[in-house]
N, C-alpha and C positions, 0 to 999 in steps of 0.2 A: 606561962602567964602574959607574955607579949603576943603569942598567937591567940588567946583567948581574947584579949584586948582588941588585936585587930579584927577578929571575929564580930564584935560587939559594935564596933565602929562601922564596919561593912554593913551589919544588918540594919543599923539604924538608918545609914543612908540610903539603903534600898526601899526601906517601910516609908521614909520622909518623901522621896521623890516619886515613887512609884506604888500606888495601892489600888487594888481593886478586891471586892468581897465575891465569894463566890456567886451570892445572889444577883449581884450586878453584872457577873459575867454569862449567868442562864439569860438574864434580860436582854444583854446585849444580842446574845446569839438566837434571839427568838426568831429574825427572818430567815437565819440558815436553817435551823429546826424545821421552819415551815416547809422550806425548799427542799428539804431532803427526808422528810420524815417517812418511814417505811409505810405508815398507814394509808398513805396518798398513792402508792403504788400497787393497788389491789390488782389491775390487770397486768402487771408486769412483774412477775415473781422473781426474776432474775434481779433486777434492779433493786427491788426491795429486800431481798434477802445481802446484796452487797452492802446497802445503806444501813441496814441494821448492823451488820457486824461491824461495820466503820465507826457506827455510833457509839457501839460498845466500848472500842478501842479509845475512841476520843474521849468520852466520859472517866474512863481510867485515868488516861492523861491528866485531864484538869483535877481530878481528885489527888493524884500526886503532887501537883503544884501547890495544892492547899494543905499539905501535910506540914507540919512543924518541923523545921530543920531539914526539909528535903533539899540534898545538895546533886546527887548524882542523876542523870537522866540519859535516856538514848533517842535520838531523832527517831519519830514515829511517821511511816508515810502512810497515807490514809485516801481511799479514793471513795467518792460520791456521784452518783447520779442525779443531777440537779433538774428541777421542773423549770425548763426553760425551751421554748421555741426556737429561739434564734442564736447562733452560735455568739460569744463575746470575745472579744480580744483579750490576751491575759498571758502572762508569763509563766503560768502552771502549764502542764501537759494536759490537753483536752482531746476528747473524741466524741462522736455520738453514734449511740448504740442504736440498733435496729428499730427500738421503739420512737426514735428520736429524742431521747433525752442527751443532756450534755455531760459526759463523763470527765470528772475534774480530779486529778490527782495532786496531792501536795505534801510536804514532809514538814511535820512541827518539830521545832527544835530551839523552841524560847523557854524562858525560865520564870517568867512570870505571867498573870491570868490576862493583863492588858494586851499585852504582845501578842499573846496567843489567840487572844479573841480577834485583834484587827488582821492576824495573818489568816485567819480563817474566812473572815469577811472578804478581804481582800482577793484571796484566792479564789472565790466563787463570785467575784465581780458584784459582789453585793454592797449597799450603802454602809458607809461607817458614820453618816454625819450623828446618827442616834447616840453614839459610843460617848461624844463628845459631851452630853448633857450629864453623864454622870459623874458621881464626886471624884474625879482623879484629876490629881495635879501632875500631869505629865506632859512633855513635849509632842507635838505631832508625830505620829508613827511614820517611820519611812521603811519601805520593804527593803530586806538584803539579804542576801544569801549567804554571806560569809562571814558576818559578824553576828555577835550575840548583843542585843539592846541591855546595856549595862548604865546603871547611873554613874558608877565608879571605873574607870580603866586603869587597873594595878598595873605598875610596872613588872617587866619578867622576873625581875630579882623577888619581888614579892613571893611568887609561887616557888623559886629557887629556894628561899630562905624558910619559908612555913612549912614546904612539903606538899601543899594543896595542888590540886589540879587546875590547870589552866583550861577554862572551859572554851575559849577558841579554838585551842591547841584539839581538844576532845571533837568538836564539833569538824572542824577540818580534817582529823583523821576518820572521823565516823564516814564524812562524805566520801574520802578516796577510798576506803574499804567496804567494798560490799558485802553485805550479809551472806553467810554462806550456813547451811543448813548443820554442819557441825558446830560452827562457833555459835550458831544461837541455840541448839541443844545444850552446848556446855554451859550458855550463860543462864538457861531456865530450866535445865533438867532440874536443879534443888526445890525450885518454886513450885513445879508441877506435881513433883512428889509430896510435897507437903499439902498441898491442896486436893490430891487425890486422896491421900490418907485420911483427910479429914471428912472426905466426902463418902467414904466406903460405908459407914452406917447408914447414911441416907439412901444410898444406893440400894443396899439390901432391903431397906425399908420400902423403897420404890417397888422393886420386884416382888416384895410379899404383897404389897397392896394391889398390884396389877394382877397378880396371879389370882388372888382370892375373888377380886371384882369380876375379872374374866370368867372364872369358873362359877359364881354365884349366879352371874346374869348370862352365862353360857355364849358369851360375846366372841366373835371371831379375833377382835384385835382392840388394843387400846393404843392411839396414836398421839402425837403432839404435832402442830402445824408448825411451830416456831421452836428454836433452839432454848426453851426455857431451861433455867437451872434445875438441878435435882430437887432442892427443898420446896421449889414453886410447882413443880410437878406432884410431889408428896401430898401437898396442899391440895391441890386439885381432886386428887384421889380420895383424899379425906372428904372433901365436899360432897363427891357422888356417893361415897359410903354412906355418909349421914342421911343422905336423901332415899339411898335403899332401905335404910333403917325406919326411917319415917312414912315412906309412901311405897311399900313393896308392890303394891298392886298396879300402879302405873308403869311398872318395868318388865311386864310380862310379854311385851311386844317387840323385846331386842334381841332375842335369840339369834345367834348366827351374824348379827350386825357386827360393825365395826364403830367404836365411838371415837370422835377426834376432836380434842380440847383446841379450841382456835378463838379468833375474835368476834364472832357472832355466832347464835344459836339457831338451828334449824336441821334441814337434811342437805347435803351437799349433792351436786350434780354426779358424783361416784356413787352415790347412795349411801352416805356414811352419816352417822348421827352426829350433829355439830353441837357442842357445847361452848357456848360463849364464855370465857374465863370471867368477864367483868359483870356477867348477868348473875342473878340472885337465883335462889332454888325455885322461886315462883316461877321465873323464865323457863327453867330446865323442866319444870313438871308439865308445863304447857306443851313443849316440843314432845315430850313422853305421850302425852294423852293425844297428840296429833298424829301419832306414828301410822295409824291405819290409814288415814286420809293420804299420807305422803306415798304409803305403799301403794296406793292406787293411782297417783299421779306417776310413779316410777313406773308402773305397767303400761302406762299412756306413753310415757317417755320412750320406752324400748320398742313400743310399737312404731313410732314414728321415726326411731332410728330405723329401723326395717324398711319402713317405706320410702325413705330417702336413699337408702341404700338400692333398692328396686329400679329406683330412677335413674342411679347413676352407674348401672351396669353390675351391681353386686359389691360396689365397694364398701368397706366397714366405716361407720361411723364410731368414733372412739373418743374417749376424754382422758386426757394424761394429767394427773394431779401436779406433776412434777414441773409439766412445761405451760401448764394453763393456769390462768387466775382462778381462785376458791370461788366458785358459782353456787349459788342454793339451787336446788333442784327445780324451783320455780321460774328462776333466772334462766336456767339452761332450757327449761323446756318451750319458754317463749323465743328463745334463739332458735332452737329447732323448728318449731312450728313456721315461724317467718320465713326461715330458710326452705322448708318443705312446699310452702305455697307459691313461692317464688318458681322453684322447680317445676311444680306441677302445670303452673300455667306456660311454663317455657316449652314443655313437650321436647325435651333433648333427646336425639336418636341415639341412645346408647343400648348396644345390644346386651341382651340379658346375658348377667354372669360373666361379661367379658371381662371385667375389673375385679372378678374374685380374688380375695388374697391381698388385695392392696387397701391400705388405711387412710382415713382423712379424719382432721380435727377442724372444727369451726372456731374462728376467730372474729371478734366483733371490732377490733381494732386495726385491722388491716384493710386495704383497698387493692391488692392485686394477691393472686394465688401463689404459692410458693412450695417448694420442695425440700422438706428438711434432711438432714444428713442422716437421721435414724430410718428415713424411708417412707414416713407419712406426709400426705399432702397437708398443706395448711390453707385453708380456704376461707376467705373472708366472707361474712352473712351478706355482703353488699355486692359480690362479686357477680359481674356480667355473665348470664348462663352462657352465651356464645363463646365467651373468652375462657370460662371454665371449661367447657369440653375440649377446646384446642389444646388448652395447658395440659390436661390430663391426659389426652391421646399422645401428646408429645413426648411427657416424661413418664409414661406407665412403665417402660422397660427398665429405666434408671432407678424408679421407686422400687422395684423388685429386687435390683441388685443391692440397694442400700439395706432393705429389709432383710436379706439374706446376710450382709456384712452384719448389722446389728445383731443377729443370732449368734454370729462368730464372736464378735466381741465381747457379749455380754458372756459367755461361757469362758473366754480369756480372762476377762476382768474378774471374775468369780474364782477361777483359778488361782491368778495371781495374788489376790486377796488372801485367799486360804494360806498360799505358800509364804507370804510376807508375815503374816500373822504368826505362823509357826516359828519362820528363821529368826524373828527379832523377839520371840517370845511375848508377843503384845496381847493386851487382855482384850482389845478391841481393836480392829481398823475399819474406817467407814469414811464416806465421803459427803460434802454438802451437795445437793441437788444442782447447784449451778455447775458443777464439775462434771464434764462429759465422760463416758466410758473411755474414749479415747486417751483424754488428758489423764484418766486414773491408770490405764495400761501404762502410759509412758512413764509415769511418776513410780509405781510399782517396779518395773524392769529396771530404773535406774537407782532405786532403794536396794534392790536385791545385791547390786554390786558393790554396795557399801559394808562396812563394818559399824554396828549402831549399837553399843551395850547399854547407851542411854534408855532405850526404848523398851526395856525389859519390864512387863508387867504394866505397861502405860495404856492409855486410850489415845490411839492416834488419827486426828481427822486431817482429810486432804481437803484443802481449801483455796483460796487466793492471796492469803497472808499468812504471816507469823503470829500466832498468839497463844496465850496459856488461857484457857477458859477458867470461870470461877469454881468448877468442880474439877480441876486437875488435866482435863483434855488439852493434848496437845494440838495446835493447828499448824499446819505447814502449808506452803502454797504448792501446787502440783508439780510446778516448774522451778522447783529449788535449784539452787547451783550448788 
């Protein structure tokens, strides 16, 4: 009875001294969402994926704070790429990506919405003035690393008498103890199993729908640009299935093609049919009707790539979906055409076929050429032809060595994935596109040295953070401890 009374008093004090609704929290975080929203990172797939995954974890943290009776929590570390050009001084860890974005890492450990909102804004060097206009009766926020913002600080004897956990001690202990793979799996295995079992019927439904549509339309594959949940994917396939029933005649030209559900409709630079998930059937119908014209433009694009290759000594022009922004066929054709006209006018003296076997990709957001670790040249569309010629000649041998190493790494990576899947009886082992082959190889080698009974029958994703996805997939960082 005494414990219940103390709980009620504590709850009333908290509610009276610091309150913030979920809607107010979202409004207060609008500048932050605008600065990190994945849709604004179309030209930068790695940064977009990191922000998308971090936003999912942040939303889960905010939802937990709003749950009635929520008591326990775990500090959550997040990383965001912020749309800024100049570095800002801050107490959080910051670095600049190759694309010029500021990478901000911070840990959430607050127990109320207001403190969490202010921590996020302060960590990203965003203004907090607009938060003061919200209907919140609280003291001005002060950043702190070692204490928790609480309206009442209870004496240690309160926790000894009631048996409750001291939140300050919990936080200090969490900061002292680094998360390890075994401890994290031990804490999250039950939650992942529960979510996985719940998702199994939907997973079977997804496979059935995908197989039936692929067979009926004679598609090469059906893919998704983003990591949407299983229910979302099923809904998209149901929509495509209804269109097939309503307008079967417009789908005659899709044979052998790949359909990709993404943010916009059209045909991608890789030649895949893109169906925008926010578009209605009317827009999808128009895309299918325009397929013959897209195929004609694709033939012109392939011819253009061949002409560029001839001007550059036989180097192959490629488009890598995982490393490049998702461009439409029209956008990519304009990029190639502009680059081709510049090369043709410069008349670079490359010997025919002297660079045969090498690869290059075109990028519109760079100003200097570079050589990727996977062996392909990354060439800016605005690159000076003379500088381009010198760079390719100087790096040709290194590029060939990188390409050879890439082939060896891909074979090793595939073998390690198969071995790890069999060793731990995993249902599936995969990685996010932002995880390189070298990182995946290192991760799998270290996993094989461990005994991990928790993984039996699970879906394991190698990523940059720890997380349990909504359908039960376990995400672990490739450099786990």
